[in-house]
N, C-alpha and C positions, 0 to 999 in steps of 0.2 A: 547496501542498496537503501534508497530512499523509500520512505513509507507514505502511503496516502493519507491525507487528512479525512477525519470522519465527515459524513454528509451533512449532519446538522451543524449549522453554525451557531455560534454564541452571539447573542444580541447584546449590544451595549445599552446601558441605561441611558436615559435622556436627562440631561442636565441643562436647564434653561440659563442663559447667560444674560445679564444685564437687567434683570428684575422683570417687573410686570410691563406689558406692552402699553403704549400710550392709548388712552381712550380715544375712540373715533367720534369726531363731531359731526353730527347730522345737520344738513342744512335746514334752516327755518322754512317752513311751508309758506308759499306766497299766498296772499289773500285772494280768494276766488272772485272773478268779476261776476256781476249780477247779470244773469241771462236777460237779454232783451225780449219783450213780448211784443209780437206784432199783431195787427188787426186783420180784418177779412181782406182778401185780394181785390185789387182794382185792376181792370183790363184797360191798358192804354195803347193807343197807336202812335207811331212815330213816322213822319213822312221823310223824304230826301232832304228837305230844308231844316230838319231837326225841330219841326213843329209837332206838338203832342196834343192828342185829342182823347177825351174821356167820353164814355157812353152814358148819356143822362136823358131820361124821359123819351127814349126812342130816337135820339138823334146824337151825332158826335159833336161836342162842343169842344172849344180850346181849353186846355188844361193850364194852370198858372205856373207850373214848374217844368223844367226840362228833365230828361231822362238823366243827364249828367248830375243835376241837383238832387234828384231822387236817390241816386246811388250813394250819396254821402251819408244819408241817415236812414234810409228805407231799405227794405230788402227787395231787390229787382231781379226778376228771372225772365230772360228772352224766351219767348215762345216760337216753336219751329214754323208755325203756320204764318204766312203773310196774307194781307187783306188789301187788295188794290195797291200792290207794291209798297205797302206800308208795313212796318214791323210791329209785331205785337209784344207787349210786355205785361207781365203780371207783377204789379207793385204792391207791397205791403207797408203800410205806415206804422210807426211804432206807437204803442199806447203809452201814454204818459203816466 
């Protein structure tokens, strides 16, 4: 009759093969971009013809740049309220 093996198993000793593992090369950190600093907000209005107006001295006067030009280098946020069917924008110009 066959006998049962004992419950506790014998553990094998670990023998590494092939020597030491290759060192892991970490990627070089990328240089961080300098954060842009923006000035105070300016409220601008844009009509259906894409003309832009700025509030100065109690009157809305024409602004020299369009909103598309401002988006290239400025921080532009569209505000939810409309004024006389004109879209309001909050524009922050970068500080040099």
